[in-house]
PABAKE-782472 format. One record per residue (C-alpha): residue number from 0; residue in three letters; x, y, z. Coordinates in steps of 0.02 Angstrom, whole numbers. Layout:
<recs>
(NUM,'ALA',(X,Y,Z)) ...
</recs>
This chain:
<recs>
(0,'UNK',(6720,3607,3237)) (1,'UNK',(6873,3679,3153)) (2,'UNK',(6870,3864,3131)) (3,'UNK',(6947,3875,2961)) (4,'UNK',(6884,3817,2794)) (5,'UNK',(7026,3874,2696)) (6,'UNK',(7116,3836,2568)) (7,'UNK',(6906,3941,2744)) (8,'UNK',(6941,4031,2795)) (9,'UNK',(6907,3954,2756)) (10,'UNK',(6877,3719,2820)) (11,'UNK',(7050,3668,2850)) (12,'UNK',(7044,3541,2710)) (13,'UNK',(6947,3515,2550)) (14,'UNK',(6775,3452,2599)) (15,'UNK',(6679,3323,2498)) (16,'UNK',(6540,3366,2379)) (17,'UNK',(6365,3346,2445)) (18,'UNK',(6312,3165,2452)) (19,'UNK',(6206,3128,2299)) (20,'UNK',(6019,3123,2318)) (21,'UNK',(5889,3028,2222)) (22,'UNK',(5807,3104,2069)) (23,'UNK',(5648,3007,2104)) (24,'UNK',(5483,3103,2098)) (25,'UNK',(5446,3195,2258)) (26,'UNK',(5323,3138,2388)) (27,'UNK',(5252,3251,2522)) (28,'UNK',(5333,3253,2693)) (29,'UNK',(5226,3393,2763)) (30,'UNK',(5182,3456,2937)) (31,'UNK',(5057,3358,3041)) (32,'UNK',(4915,3484,3043)) (33,'UNK',(4785,3433,2913)) (34,'UNK',(4760,3606,2838)) (35,'UNK',(4947,3640,2834)) (36,'UNK',(4976,3470,2755)) (37,'UNK',(4851,3508,2619)) (38,'UNK',(4929,3677,2583)) (39,'UNK',(5104,3602,2582)) (40,'UNK',(5047,3465,2466)) (41,'UNK',(4978,3591,2342)) (42,'UNK',(5137,3693,2352)) (43,'UNK',(5246,3539,2324)) (44,'UNK',(5141,3491,2173)) (45,'UNK',(5157,3666,2100)) (46,'UNK',(5345,3670,2130)) (47,'UNK',(5364,3498,2052)) (48,'UNK',(5267,3552,1899)) (49,'UNK',(5382,3703,1884)) (50,'UNK',(5552,3618,1902)) (51,'UNK',(5510,3440,1847)) (52,'UNK',(5520,3274,1939)) (53,'UNK',(5709,3276,1951)) (54,'UNK',(5708,3456,2011)) (55,'UNK',(5619,3423,2174)) (56,'UNK',(5667,3299,2309)) (57,'UNK',(5577,3258,2471)) (58,'UNK',(5559,3120,2598)) (59,'UNK',(5700,2994,2597)) (60,'UNK',(5780,3079,2448)) (61,'UNK',(5810,3231,2560)) (62,'UNK',(5856,3135,2717)) (63,'UNK',(5982,3034,2616)) (64,'UNK',(6086,3191,2594)) (65,'UNK',(6209,3268,2714)) (66,'UNK',(6159,3424,2811)) (67,'UNK',(6331,3495,2776)) (68,'UNK',(6512,3444,2789)) (69,'UNK',(6519,3482,2975)) (70,'UNK',(6355,3395,3016)) (71,'UNK',(6339,3211,3058)) (72,'UNK',(6151,3211,3036)) (73,'UNK',(6037,3199,2884)) (74,'UNK',(5970,3348,2789)) (75,'UNK',(5802,3410,2852)) (76,'UNK',(5677,3497,2740)) (77,'UNK',(5500,3486,2678)) (78,'UNK',(5577,3479,2505)) (79,'UNK',(5737,3519,2412)) (80,'UNK',(5704,3618,2253)) (81,'UNK',(5839,3619,2117)) (82,'UNK',(5797,3746,1982)) (83,'UNK',(5897,3756,1820)) (84,'UNK',(5878,3941,1779)) (85,'UNK',(5845,4113,1849)) (86,'UNK',(5668,4101,1781)) (87,'UNK',(5637,3942,1880)) (88,'UNK',(5710,4021,2037)) (89,'UNK',(5591,4167,2013)) (90,'UNK',(5445,4048,1993)) (91,'UNK',(5494,3950,2148)) (92,'UNK',(5503,4107,2255)) (93,'UNK',(5338,4174,2187)) (94,'UNK',(5250,4013,2234)) (95,'UNK',(5330,4007,2407)) (96,'UNK',(5294,4192,2436)) (97,'UNK',(5110,4168,2395)) (98,'UNK',(5102,4019,2513)) (99,'UNK',(5197,4106,2654)) (100,'UNK',(5328,3968,2645)) (101,'UNK',(5504,3992,2714)) (102,'UNK',(5647,3962,2593)) (103,'UNK',(5828,3923,2637)) (104,'UNK',(5950,3956,2492)) (105,'UNK',(6097,3836,2490)) (106,'UNK',(6256,3814,2389)) (107,'UNK',(6393,3692,2434)) (108,'UNK',(6341,3691,2618)) (109,'UNK',(6521,3711,2676)) (110,'UNK',(6489,3859,2792)) (111,'UNK',(6536,3860,2975)) (112,'UNK',(6410,3983,3050)) (113,'UNK',(6248,3888,3022)) (114,'UNK',(6182,3998,2881)) (115,'UNK',(6119,3845,2785)) (116,'UNK',(6033,3760,2934)) (117,'UNK',(5856,3705,2897)) (118,'UNK',(5709,3619,2982)) (119,'UNK',(5581,3494,2924)) (120,'UNK',(5456,3630,2876)) (121,'UNK',(5576,3730,2766)) (122,'UNK',(5597,3727,2578)) (123,'UNK',(5780,3717,2527)) (124,'UNK',(5826,3802,2364)) (125,'UNK',(5988,3733,2293)) (126,'UNK',(6082,3809,2146)) (127,'UNK',(6177,3646,2114)) (128,'UNK',(6102,3627,1939)) (129,'UNK',(6142,3809,1896)) (130,'UNK',(6328,3778,1880)) (131,'UNK',(6375,3842,1709)) (132,'UNK',(6514,3962,1662)) (133,'UNK',(6424,4072,1537)) (134,'UNK',(6568,4170,1461)) (135,'UNK',(6745,4234,1483)) (136,'UNK',(6797,4406,1422)) (137,'UNK',(6986,4390,1406)) (138,'UNK',(7017,4571,1356)) (139,'UNK',(6899,4637,1489)) (140,'UNK',(6967,4510,1615)) (141,'UNK',(6798,4453,1678)) (142,'UNK',(6692,4296,1685)) (143,'UNK',(6503,4274,1693)) (144,'UNK',(6445,4122,1791)) (145,'UNK',(6291,4046,1868)) (146,'UNK',(6281,4047,2057)) (147,'UNK',(6303,3859,2075)) (148,'UNK',(6472,3857,1985)) (149,'UNK',(6603,3773,2093)) (150,'UNK',(6748,3884,2145)) (151,'UNK',(6882,3763,2085)) (152,'UNK',(6800,3750,1914)) (153,'UNK',(6799,3940,1902)) (154,'UNK',(6983,3945,1949)) (155,'UNK',(7025,3814,1817)) (156,'UNK',(6922,3901,1681)) (157,'UNK',(7012,4064,1717)) (158,'UNK',(7181,3976,1709)) (159,'UNK',(7135,3894,1543)) (160,'UNK',(7104,4070,1476)) (161,'UNK',(7275,4128,1537)) (162,'UNK',(7197,4226,1681)) (163,'UNK',(7177,4209,1869)) (164,'UNK',(7027,4209,1986)) (165,'UNK',(7096,4267,2153)) (166,'UNK',(6978,4190,2281)) (167,'UNK',(7049,4031,2357)) (168,'UNK',(6977,3927,2498)) (169,'UNK',(7006,3754,2569)) (170,'UNK',(6827,3713,2518)) (171,'UNK',(6866,3757,2337)) (172,'UNK',(6814,3585,2272)) (173,'UNK',(6635,3603,2334)) (174,'UNK',(6592,3782,2382)) (175,'UNK',(6492,3882,2255)) (176,'UNK',(6514,4058,2189)) (177,'UNK',(6340,4105,2251)) (178,'UNK',(6386,4046,2424)) (179,'UNK',(6553,4137,2415)) (180,'UNK',(6459,4298,2376)) (181,'UNK',(6324,4271,2506)) (182,'UNK',(6455,4247,2642)) (183,'UNK',(6585,4368,2573)) (184,'UNK',(6713,4228,2576)) (185,'UNK',(6894,4267,2622)) (186,'UNK',(7030,4135,2615)) (187,'UNK',(7217,4143,2590)) (188,'UNK',(7233,4276,2455)) (189,'UNK',(7145,4418,2547)) (190,'UNK',(7311,4501,2587)) (191,'UNK',(7346,4521,2401)) (192,'UNK',(7175,4530,2318)) (193,'UNK',(7043,4563,2452)) (194,'UNK',(6883,4475,2500)) (195,'UNK',(6750,4406,2383)) (196,'UNK',(6668,4577,2367)) (197,'UNK',(6826,4639,2280)) (198,'UNK',(6808,4500,2150)) (199,'UNK',(6629,4546,2104)) (200,'UNK',(6585,4659,1957)) (201,'UNK',(6403,4616,1928)) (202,'UNK',(6263,4514,2005)) (203,'UNK',(6090,4447,1970)) (204,'UNK',(5972,4415,2116)) (205,'UNK',(5794,4354,2138)) (206,'UNK',(5701,4439,2281)) (207,'UNK',(5584,4352,2403)) (208,'UNK',(5430,4390,2297)) (209,'UNK',(5510,4322,2139)) (210,'UNK',(5563,4488,2063)) (211,'UNK',(5725,4475,1965)) (212,'UNK',(5853,4614,1991)) (213,'UNK',(5993,4602,1864)) (214,'UNK',(6151,4708,1874)) (215,'UNK',(6266,4601,1767)) (216,'UNK',(6396,4734,1725)) (217,'UNK',(6576,4693,1687)) (218,'UNK',(6637,4868,1726)) (219,'UNK',(6771,4917,1851)) (220,'UNK',(6695,5090,1862)) (221,'UNK',(6507,5111,1876)) (222,'UNK',(6465,5259,1987)) (223,'UNK',(6276,5267,1963)) (224,'UNK',(6197,5280,2134)) (225,'UNK',(6181,5146,2266)) (226,'UNK',(6293,4996,2234)) (227,'UNK',(6155,4866,2243)) (228,'UNK',(6270,4718,2210)) (229,'UNK',(6360,4749,2375)) (230,'UNK',(6195,4743,2469)) (231,'UNK',(6189,4556,2439)) (232,'UNK',(6372,4520,2477)) (233,'UNK',(6377,4443,2650)) (234,'UNK',(6187,4441,2665)) (235,'UNK',(6186,4251,2691)) (236,'UNK',(6031,4222,2587)) (237,'UNK',(5921,4335,2692)) (238,'UNK',(5886,4468,2560)) (239,'UNK',(5879,4372,2396)) (240,'UNK',(5939,4220,2301)) (241,'UNK',(6095,4252,2198)) (242,'UNK',(6077,4171,2026)) (243,'UNK',(6219,4240,1919)) (244,'UNK',(6375,4346,1939)) (245,'UNK',(6510,4434,1840)) (246,'UNK',(6680,4401,1918)) (247,'UNK',(6837,4503,1905)) (248,'UNK',(6989,4411,1838)) (249,'UNK',(7173,4458,1846)) (250,'UNK',(7325,4422,1742)) (251,'UNK',(7406,4260,1797)) (252,'UNK',(7534,4296,1933)) (253,'UNK',(7710,4220,1938)) (254,'UNK',(7732,4049,2018)) (255,'UNK',(7711,4041,2207)) (256,'UNK',(7863,4012,2318)) (257,'UNK',(7825,3947,2492)) (258,'UNK',(7926,3945,2652)) (259,'UNK',(7892,3889,2830)) (260,'UNK',(7987,3990,2960)) (261,'UNK',(8016,3967,3147)) (262,'UNK',(8006,4140,3227)) (263,'UNK',(8071,4187,3400)) (264,'UNK',(7937,4314,3449)) (265,'UNK',(7784,4414,3401)) (266,'UNK',(7884,4570,3363)) (267,'UNK',(7981,4468,3233)) (268,'UNK',(7816,4406,3159)) (269,'UNK',(7766,4587,3131)) (270,'UNK',(7937,4631,3062)) (271,'UNK',(7933,4488,2937)) (272,'UNK',(7758,4534,2877)) (273,'UNK',(7813,4710,2836)) (274,'UNK',(7982,4656,2768)) (275,'UNK',(7910,4539,2637)) (276,'UNK',(7768,4657,2592)) (277,'UNK',(7881,4808,2573)) (278,'UNK',(8028,4715,2494)) (279,'UNK',(7923,4646,2352)) (280,'UNK',(7769,4756,2333)) (281,'UNK',(7618,4660,2270)) (282,'UNK',(7706,4491,2281)) (283,'UNK',(7663,4437,2458)) (284,'UNK',(7518,4319,2427)) (285,'UNK',(7491,4248,2602)) (286,'UNK',(7562,4266,2776)) (287,'UNK',(7495,4135,2896)) (288,'UNK',(7542,4115,3078)) (289,'UNK',(7532,3962,3191)) (290,'UNK',(7559,3965,3377)) (291,'UNK',(7680,3833,3439)) (292,'UNK',(7553,3707,3504)) (293,'UNK',(7455,3712,3341)) (294,'UNK',(7612,3677,3240)) (295,'UNK',(7662,3536,3358)) (296,'UNK',(7490,3457,3352)) (297,'UNK',(7486,3458,3162)) (298,'UNK',(7660,3381,3148)) (299,'UNK',(7656,3268,3300)) (300,'UNK',(7594,3094,3344)) (301,'UNK',(7416,3131,3286)) (302,'UNK',(7475,3188,3114)) (303,'UNK',(7543,3095,2964)) (304,'UNK',(7661,3240,2925)) (305,'UNK',(7840,3235,2987)) (306,'UNK',(7891,3402,3063)) (307,'UNK',(7997,3498,2935)) (308,'UNK',(8060,3611,3076)) (309,'UNK',(8102,3567,3255)) (310,'UNK',(7972,3613,3386)) (311,'UNK',(8011,3742,3517)) (312,'UNK',(7988,3910,3430)) (313,'UNK',(7840,4014,3493)) (314,'UNK',(7776,4050,3318)) (315,'UNK',(7784,3971,3145)) (316,'UNK',(7754,4079,2992)) (317,'UNK',(7697,4013,2822)) (318,'UNK',(7741,4132,2680)) (319,'UNK',(7679,4126,2501)) (320,'UNK',(7767,4242,2378)) (321,'UNK',(7732,4268,2194)) (322,'UNK',(7908,4253,2125)) (323,'UNK',(7967,4176,1962)) (324,'UNK',(8139,4141,2034)) (325,'UNK',(8159,4046,2197)) (326,'UNK',(8335,4115,2216)) (327,'UNK',(8273,4293,2243)) (328,'UNK',(8153,4232,2378)) (329,'UNK',(8293,4136,2463)) (330,'UNK',(8401,4292,2464)) (331,'UNK',(8264,4382,2560)) (332,'UNK',(8256,4238,2683)) (333,'UNK',(8444,4242,2708)) (334,'UNK',(8432,4424,2760)) (335,'UNK',(8298,4377,2887)) (336,'UNK',(8412,4244,2961)) (337,'UNK',(8556,4367,2974)) (338,'UNK',(8449,4491,3071)) (339,'UNK',(8388,4355,3190)) (340,'UNK',(8205,4371,3139)) (341,'UNK',(8204,4186,3091)) (342,'UNK',(8284,4044,3189)) (343,'UNK',(8246,3903,3067)) (344,'UNK',(8159,3882,2902)) (345,'UNK',(8125,3776,2750)) (346,'UNK',(8081,3824,2570)) (347,'UNK',(7970,3708,2467)) (348,'UNK',(8068,3634,2322)) (349,'UNK',(7917,3565,2231)) (350,'UNK',(7728,3582,2223)) (351,'UNK',(7712,3424,2327)) (352,'UNK',(7820,3499,2464)) (353,'UNK',(7722,3660,2454)) (354,'UNK',(7558,3569,2478)) (355,'UNK',(7630,3475,2627)) (356,'UNK',(7681,3638,2711)) (357,'UNK',(7506,3706,2685)) (358,'UNK',(7430,3549,2758)) (359,'UNK',(7519,3589,2921)) (360,'UNK',(7420,3751,2925)) (361,'UNK',(7255,3682,2859)) (362,'UNK',(7229,3503,2921)) (363,'UNK',(7102,3475,3057)) (364,'UNK',(7117,3284,3067)) (365,'UNK',(7247,3291,3209)) (366,'UNK',(7122,3389,3313)) (367,'UNK',(6989,3258,3281)) (368,'UNK',(7106,3113,3321)) (369,'UNK',(7161,3189,3485)) (370,'UNK',(7002,3271,3548)) (371,'UNK',(6858,3202,3448)) (372,'UNK',(6786,3376,3428)) (373,'UNK',(6833,3556,3467)) (374,'UNK',(6747,3724,3463)) (375,'UNK',(6799,3828,3312)) (376,'UNK',(6804,4017,3299)) (377,'UNK',(6841,4146,3164)) (378,'UNK',(6878,4321,3227)) (379,'UNK',(6961,4478,3166)) (380,'UNK',(7054,4611,3265)) (381,'UNK',(7192,4739,3247)) (382,'UNK',(7358,4651,3226)) (383,'UNK',(7438,4740,3373)) (384,'UNK',(7315,4655,3492)) (385,'UNK',(7333,4478,3427)) (386,'UNK',(7470,4416,3542)) (387,'UNK',(7392,4483,3702)) (388,'UNK',(7218,4425,3651)) (389,'UNK',(7275,4246,3628)) (390,'UNK',(7371,4248,3792)) (391,'UNK',(7223,4318,3888)) (392,'UNK',(7100,4196,3812)) (393,'UNK',(7212,4048,3853)) (394,'UNK',(7227,4107,4033)) (395,'UNK',(7039,4132,4049)) (396,'UNK',(7003,3957,3983)) (397,'UNK',(7131,3871,4096)) (398,'UNK',(7070,3969,4247)) (399,'UNK',(6899,3890,4223)) (400,'UNK',(6962,3716,4180)) (401,'UNK',(7148,3673,4181)) (402,'UNK',(7118,3539,4049)) (403,'UNK',(7051,3662,3920)) (404,'UNK',(7167,3696,3772)) (405,'UNK',(7176,3838,3648)) (406,'UNK',(7253,3821,3474)) (407,'UNK',(7275,3983,3376)) (408,'UNK',(7319,4008,3194)) (409,'UNK',(7263,4115,3050)) (410,'UNK',(7291,4247,2919)) (411,'UNK',(7400,4368,3015)) (412,'UNK',(7424,4478,2862)) (413,'UNK',(7240,4528,2863)) (414,'UNK',(7206,4521,3049)) (415,'UNK',(7105,4360,3046)) (416,'UNK',(7131,4232,3185)) (417,'UNK',(7055,4061,3203)) (418,'UNK',(7038,3969,3367)) (419,'UNK',(7014,3784,3395)) (420,'UNK',(6968,3759,3577)) (421,'UNK',(6957,3596,3671)) (422,'UNK',(6835,3647,3808)) (423,'UNK',(6856,3503,3930)) (424,'UNK',(6708,3533,4049)) (425,'UNK',(6665,3708,3986)) (426,'UNK',(6497,3737,3903)) (427,'UNK',(6490,3812,3729)) (428,'UNK',(6399,3967,3788)) (429,'UNK',(6534,4004,3917)) (430,'UNK',(6674,3983,3790)) (431,'UNK',(6582,4088,3661)) (432,'UNK',(6571,4231,3785)) (433,'UNK',(6756,4218,3827)) (434,'UNK',(6801,4227,3642)) (435,'UNK',(6683,4363,3584)) (436,'UNK',(6664,4485,3729)) (437,'UNK',(6845,4550,3728)) (438,'UNK',(6832,4595,3543)) (439,'UNK',(6717,4741,3581)) (440,'UNK',(6854,4834,3676)) (441,'UNK',(6977,4825,3529)) (442,'UNK',(6848,4857,3390)) (443,'UNK',(6866,4680,3329)) (444,'UNK',(6743,4570,3235)) (445,'UNK',(6658,4410,3292)) (446,'UNK',(6667,4348,3113)) (447,'UNK',(6811,4385,2995)) (448,'UNK',(6754,4281,2848)) (449,'UNK',(6627,4145,2893)) (450,'UNK',(6475,4254,2925)) (451,'UNK',(6349,4259,3067)) (452,'UNK',(6218,4128,3021)) (453,'UNK',(6125,4060,3172)) (454,'UNK',(6278,4025,3279)) (455,'UNK',(6343,4202,3307)) (456,'UNK',(6189,4313,3301)) (457,'UNK',(6177,4324,3492)) (458,'UNK',(6349,4407,3492)) (459,'UNK',(6325,4526,3347)) (460,'UNK',(6309,4673,3468)) (461,'UNK',(6493,4654,3513)) (462,'UNK',(6537,4702,3334)) (463,'UNK',(6395,4810,3269)) (464,'UNK',(6306,4954,3355)) (465,'UNK',(6121,4955,3396)) (466,'UNK',(6094,5082,3256)) (467,'UNK',(6184,4971,3130)) (468,'UNK',(6085,4816,3179)) (469,'UNK',(5921,4912,3170)) (470,'UNK',(5967,4976,2996)) (471,'UNK',(6003,4797,2941)) (472,'UNK',(5832,4746,3007)) (473,'UNK',(5749,4887,2911)) (474,'UNK',(5834,4830,2750)) (475,'UNK',(5776,4652,2782)) (476,'UNK',(5597,4709,2814)) (477,'UNK',(5598,4813,2655)) (478,'UNK',(5658,4673,2540)) (479,'UNK',(5577,4527,2632)) (480,'UNK',(5435,4595,2739)) (481,'UNK',(5362,4421,2769)) (482,'UNK',(5532,4358,2831)) (483,'UNK',(5530,4206,2717)) (484,'UNK',(5711,4203,2656)) (485,'UNK',(5826,4113,2778)) (486,'UNK',(5730,4172,2931)) (487,'UNK',(5822,4175,3096)) (488,'UNK',(5993,4200,3019)) (489,'UNK',(6103,4353,3055)) (490,'UNK',(5973,4419,3179)) (491,'UNK',(5795,4389,3234)) (492,'UNK',(5653,4503,3180)) 
</recs>
């Protein structure tokens, strides 16, 4: 599985929308026990009455859908409920709470940590029909949207208003704003604008018992006690179902200029990062690094992209700068060449060329063609430890199996690395431990931007202290004492 869903942060390419399901009336697909089946049948009937025939799918209508863009299997659930409003979400959760029924909130299902995984006894609550953009305040530079609004549509609506929504991921065509908030999405503009939490002004959430908590402010300053909106950012659907949000917009930046640079060493990578950031304050939009083998894989025989730069450099740096004039950017690059910080480079002369350069960083198809599948990781650590961490991890993998291969790339400007690992004979649990355990010593994070879900919870102690994890559990028990919202994600109770 690729580690990045960027432009993931954050998948390495734009994933497809969920496969369409039937709008046929639901039929029960309940557990085998007679009493449970009867209770499930009554719950399904009540939910169907609430949201209408087209608002509830079960049976083959559920199994006909994908379980997510990285899953080859069908969706599993007792039913998929598709409310159209906050009021319907509240009603759905009240009914499920009364019945003791687990609920898995889902958006675009593009996540990489298993936060949207479900079983045949779960109710899935999808916000796909709550996808409206309610309003845009041009003067206040904010936008109110429903949680199911697609990121790309939000970006386009902001652009049509002469403004800019800063979050940008590779899954932009299918990920939802609610999912972006629930996972605190990152992407390729974090260096300039920050994570999803920095783009959020207000939020509306429905708690596990159906209570609606609305904090739909469009204020930059609101210092009135606990910041409840941030409680739900990164909560992965375990504390409440996000139904609406107020997003912060920015003035439209200048056009983006993009260059791909071959760099002779890690010290030069660090020098270039600081040079571009200091030389044009606020204009460095992205600084992405690829280790040599990752660049060569994505421009070699398994790729349909011809290499714009010769192989052989240890690192390749992809730079995005907000600059109206390409000439000024090229002058900066010329200075880098003169100092010896860059040994080769190319500047995109058109949007098509720019997209091609980004595909070298984002595409995961070459990995699939060569290996079939790989293990993907998303970690964060202090920049000064990146080079040694990658070297040590590669050595550890090869010491256990000489055929194992490590490909490293990521958002060097914000300390976020992604690994794609071909494990050869190594088991996933062994590779997970090799990746996550060293992060504890450098105060790193086992998840930079993709969350914990079900896949990383066993390693959470490498990043968060026992006291922190216990406090998270106490918050969960307070807001969802019956453990009905996305149970088993983040941690076990």
